[in-house]
C-alpha atoms as an extended CHARMM CRD file, in Angstrom:
* protein
*
       114  EXT
         1         1  MET       CA            125.6510000000      113.2920000000       13.5470000000  PROA      1               0.0000000000
         2         2  GLY       CA            126.4120000000      109.5790000000       14.1310000000  PROA      2               0.0000000000
         3         3  LEU       CA            125.6600000000      108.5860000000       10.6240000000  PROA      3               0.0000000000
         4         4  PHE       CA            128.4580000000      111.0700000000        9.3530000000  PROA      4               0.0000000000
         5         5  LYS       CA            130.9690000000      110.0930000000       11.8980000000  PROA      5               0.0000000000
         6         6  ASP       CA            130.2410000000      106.3970000000       11.2000000000  PROA      6               0.0000000000
         7         7  LEU       CA            130.7870000000      107.1490000000        7.3650000000  PROA      7               0.0000000000
         8         8  LYS       CA            134.1820000000      108.9520000000        8.1140000000  PROA      8               0.0000000000
         9         9  ASP       CA            135.2890000000      106.1510000000       10.4300000000  PROA      9               0.0000000000
        10        10  THR       CA            134.3710000000      103.5600000000        7.7030000000  PROA      10              0.0000000000
        11        11  THR       CA            136.2180000000      105.2380000000        4.9530000000  PROA      11              0.0000000000
        12        12  ASP       CA            139.2130000000      105.9880000000        7.0890000000  PROA      12              0.0000000000
        13        13  SER       CA            139.4580000000      102.5180000000        8.3770000000  PROA      13              0.0000000000
        14        14  ALA       CA            138.9680000000      100.9390000000        5.0080000000  PROA      14              0.0000000000
        15        15  ALA       CA            141.8750000000      103.1040000000        3.5940000000  PROA      15              0.0000000000
        16        16  ARG       CA            144.1050000000      102.2900000000        6.5850000000  PROA      16              0.0000000000
        17        17  PRO       CA            146.5360000000       99.0950000000        6.3870000000  PROA      17              0.0000000000
        18        18  THR       CA            145.5780000000       96.6650000000        9.1210000000  PROA      18              0.0000000000
        19        19  GLY       CA            149.1510000000       95.8360000000        9.8870000000  PROA      19              0.0000000000
        20        20  THR       CA            148.6100000000       92.1130000000        9.2100000000  PROA      20              0.0000000000
        21        21  ALA       CA            148.2000000000       90.1260000000        5.9800000000  PROA      21              0.0000000000
        22        22  SER       CA            144.6070000000       89.4710000000        5.2330000000  PROA      22              0.0000000000
        23        23  PRO       CA            143.7240000000       85.9830000000        4.2050000000  PROA      23              0.0000000000
        24        24  LYS       CA            142.8630000000       85.6710000000        0.4300000000  PROA      24              0.0000000000
        25        25  ARG       CA            140.1680000000       83.4850000000       -0.8860000000  PROA      25              0.0000000000
        26        26  PRO       CA            141.4800000000       80.3380000000       -2.7840000000  PROA      26              0.0000000000
        27        27  GLY       CA            142.0550000000       81.1980000000       -6.3690000000  PROA      27              0.0000000000
        28        28  ALA       CA            141.4900000000       84.8700000000       -5.8710000000  PROA      28              0.0000000000
        29        29  PRO       CA            143.6660000000       87.2120000000       -7.8930000000  PROA      29              0.0000000000
        30        30  GLY       CA            146.3180000000       89.3820000000       -6.3260000000  PROA      30              0.0000000000
        31        31  ALA       CA            145.2240000000       92.6990000000       -4.9180000000  PROA      31              0.0000000000
        32        32  GLY       CA            143.7840000000       94.4510000000       -7.8810000000  PROA      32              0.0000000000
        33        33  ALA       CA            146.5310000000       92.9060000000      -10.2020000000  PROA      33              0.0000000000
        34        34  GLN       CA            143.9110000000       91.0880000000      -12.1890000000  PROA      34              0.0000000000
        35        35  PRO       CA            140.0940000000       91.2260000000      -12.9540000000  PROA      35              0.0000000000
        36        36  VAL       CA            137.9170000000       89.6640000000      -10.3250000000  PROA      36              0.0000000000
        37        37  ASP       CA            135.1020000000       87.2250000000      -10.8750000000  PROA      37              0.0000000000
        38        38  LEU       CA            132.1050000000       89.3580000000       -9.8190000000  PROA      38              0.0000000000
        39        39  ASN       CA            129.9670000000       86.2310000000       -9.8120000000  PROA      39              0.0000000000
        40        40  ASP       CA            131.9790000000       84.8490000000       -6.7910000000  PROA      40              0.0000000000
        41        41  PRO       CA            129.7700000000       85.1070000000       -3.6110000000  PROA      41              0.0000000000
        42        42  LEU       CA            132.4170000000       87.3400000000       -2.0980000000  PROA      42              0.0000000000
        43        43  TRP       CA            131.0910000000       90.0200000000       -4.3710000000  PROA      43              0.0000000000
        44        44  ALA       CA            127.3200000000       89.3780000000       -3.6630000000  PROA      44              0.0000000000
        45        45  PRO       CA            125.3390000000       92.5710000000       -2.9720000000  PROA      45              0.0000000000
        46        46  ILE       CA            124.4560000000       93.5290000000        0.4730000000  PROA      46              0.0000000000
        47        47  GLN       CA            120.8440000000       94.6320000000        0.7680000000  PROA      47              0.0000000000
        48        48  GLY       CA            120.8520000000       95.1630000000       -3.0630000000  PROA      48              0.0000000000
        49        49  ILE       CA            124.0470000000       97.2250000000       -3.0660000000  PROA      49              0.0000000000
        50        50  THR       CA            127.2050000000       96.1680000000       -4.8230000000  PROA      50              0.0000000000
        51        51  LEU       CA            130.7250000000       97.0010000000       -3.7890000000  PROA      51              0.0000000000
        52        52  ASP       CA            130.8110000000       99.3760000000       -6.8160000000  PROA      52              0.0000000000
        53        53  LYS       CA            127.5680000000      101.1930000000       -5.8020000000  PROA      53              0.0000000000
        54        54  TYR       CA            128.6940000000      101.3260000000       -2.2050000000  PROA      54              0.0000000000
        55        55  ALA       CA            132.0990000000      102.8240000000       -3.1380000000  PROA      55              0.0000000000
        56        56  GLN       CA            130.1970000000      105.4580000000       -5.2090000000  PROA      56              0.0000000000
        57        57  LEU       CA            127.6990000000      106.2140000000       -2.4800000000  PROA      57              0.0000000000
        58        58  THR       CA            130.4330000000      106.6050000000        0.2840000000  PROA      58              0.0000000000
        59        59  ALA       CA            132.5520000000      108.8280000000       -2.0140000000  PROA      59              0.0000000000
        60        60  ALA       CA            129.5790000000      111.1110000000       -2.7590000000  PROA      60              0.0000000000
        61        61  MET       CA            128.5040000000      111.3220000000        0.8730000000  PROA      61              0.0000000000
        62        62  ALA       CA            132.0860000000      112.3200000000        1.8160000000  PROA      62              0.0000000000
        63        63  ARG       CA            131.8740000000      115.1570000000       -0.5990000000  PROA      63              0.0000000000
        64        64  GLN       CA            128.4100000000      116.3040000000        0.3830000000  PROA      64              0.0000000000
        65        65  HSD       CA            126.9730000000      118.1510000000        3.3140000000  PROA      65              0.0000000000
        66        66  LEU       CA            123.8380000000      116.1730000000        3.6550000000  PROA      66              0.0000000000
        67        67  GLY       CA            122.6030000000      117.8800000000        6.8600000000  PROA      67              0.0000000000
        68        68  THR       CA            120.6710000000      115.8390000000        9.2530000000  PROA      68              0.0000000000
        69        69  PRO       CA            120.5650000000      111.9950000000        9.3620000000  PROA      69              0.0000000000
        70        70  ASP       CA            116.9530000000      112.2110000000        7.8960000000  PROA      70              0.0000000000
        71        71  GLN       CA            118.3680000000      114.1530000000        4.9340000000  PROA      71              0.0000000000
        72        72  ALA       CA            121.0940000000      111.6530000000        4.4730000000  PROA      72              0.0000000000
        73        73  GLU       CA            118.6020000000      108.8370000000        4.5900000000  PROA      73              0.0000000000
        74        74  ALA       CA            116.3580000000      110.5310000000        1.9330000000  PROA      74              0.0000000000
        75        75  TRP       CA            119.4100000000      111.1040000000       -0.3930000000  PROA      75              0.0000000000
        76        76  LEU       CA            120.3290000000      107.4880000000        0.0540000000  PROA      76              0.0000000000
        77        77  GLU       CA            116.9160000000      106.4540000000       -0.8920000000  PROA      77              0.0000000000
        78        78  SER       CA            117.1230000000      108.7080000000       -3.9430000000  PROA      78              0.0000000000
        79        79  GLN       CA            120.2460000000      106.8040000000       -4.8820000000  PROA      79              0.0000000000
        80        80  GLY       CA            118.4410000000      103.4160000000       -4.7290000000  PROA      80              0.0000000000
        81        81  VAL       CA            119.2140000000      102.3280000000       -1.1630000000  PROA      81              0.0000000000
        82        82  SER       CA            116.0710000000      100.8160000000        0.5270000000  PROA      82              0.0000000000
        83        83  PRO       CA            114.9320000000      102.7520000000        3.5810000000  PROA      83              0.0000000000
        84        84  GLY       CA            116.5760000000      101.5320000000        6.8160000000  PROA      84              0.0000000000
        85        85  THR       CA            119.1650000000       99.2690000000        5.2140000000  PROA      85              0.0000000000
        86        86  TRP       CA            122.1690000000      101.6370000000        5.0340000000  PROA      86              0.0000000000
        87        87  ALA       CA            123.6840000000      100.4930000000        8.4150000000  PROA      87              0.0000000000
        88        88  ASP       CA            123.4990000000       96.7860000000        7.3060000000  PROA      88              0.0000000000
        89        89  VAL       CA            125.0620000000       97.7140000000        3.9500000000  PROA      89              0.0000000000
        90        90  ASN       CA            127.7550000000       99.7490000000        5.4850000000  PROA      90              0.0000000000
        91        91  VAL       CA            128.7050000000       97.1220000000        8.1860000000  PROA      91              0.0000000000
        92        92  GLY       CA            128.5510000000       94.3380000000        5.6640000000  PROA      92              0.0000000000
        93        93  TRP       CA            130.9870000000       95.8590000000        3.2150000000  PROA      93              0.0000000000
        94        94  VAL       CA            133.3410000000       97.0190000000        6.0070000000  PROA      94              0.0000000000
        95        95  ASN       CA            133.4030000000       93.4960000000        7.4370000000  PROA      95              0.0000000000
        96        96  ARG       CA            134.2490000000       92.0760000000        3.9950000000  PROA      96              0.0000000000
        97        97  MET       CA            137.0470000000       94.6840000000        3.4730000000  PROA      97              0.0000000000
        98        98  ALA       CA            138.4330000000       93.9300000000        6.9840000000  PROA      98              0.0000000000
        99        99  THR       CA            138.8720000000       90.3040000000        5.9950000000  PROA      99              0.0000000000
       100       100  ASN       CA            139.7580000000       90.4170000000        2.3330000000  PROA      100             0.0000000000
       101       101  GLU       CA            142.5030000000       92.3130000000        0.8030000000  PROA      101             0.0000000000
       102       102  VAL       CA            140.9930000000       91.9420000000       -2.7480000000  PROA      102             0.0000000000
       103       103  VAL       CA            137.7900000000       93.5680000000       -1.6200000000  PROA      103             0.0000000000
       104       104  ARG       CA            139.5980000000       96.2800000000        0.3100000000  PROA      104             0.0000000000
       105       105  THR       CA            141.7420000000       97.0720000000       -2.7000000000  PROA      105             0.0000000000
       106       106  ARG       CA            138.8710000000       97.0890000000       -5.1600000000  PROA      106             0.0000000000
       107       107  TYR       CA            136.7360000000       99.4720000000       -2.8770000000  PROA      107             0.0000000000
       108       108  GLY       CA            139.8870000000      101.8280000000       -2.6730000000  PROA      108             0.0000000000
       109       109  VAL       CA            140.2090000000      101.9340000000       -6.3340000000  PROA      109             0.0000000000
       110       110  LEU       CA            136.4810000000      102.4560000000       -6.9810000000  PROA      110             0.0000000000
       111       111  TYR       CA            136.2510000000      105.1060000000       -4.1680000000  PROA      111             0.0000000000
       112       112  ALA       CA            139.0350000000      106.9930000000       -5.7130000000  PROA      112             0.0000000000
       113       113  GLN       CA            137.6250000000      106.9130000000       -9.2090000000  PROA      113             0.0000000000
       114       114  SER       CA            134.1950000000      108.1440000000       -7.8640000000  PROA      114             0.0000000000
């Protein structure tokens, strides 16, 4: 059940304001106001998973009842996530969202559209 609690905590914390202004990368567009340069290393995939794919996966997982962690892992694999990498993907994108408003905003928009 830890996988599902971690996912819920992740989506809750990503959507919650931090209370302090997040630093922006030099030259980064305002929070969602303009297109972003997806070639910037900030957007580099984590374990092969882009932010767009991460948002789609977390939204789908929140809507589904995947049962056991093994069933969730099997579903993630069926969605193109390499076995045993989800924890790194999850932590990596959460950390980027925690330190960059542009990433956090884009995730929120993508998650809502999924």
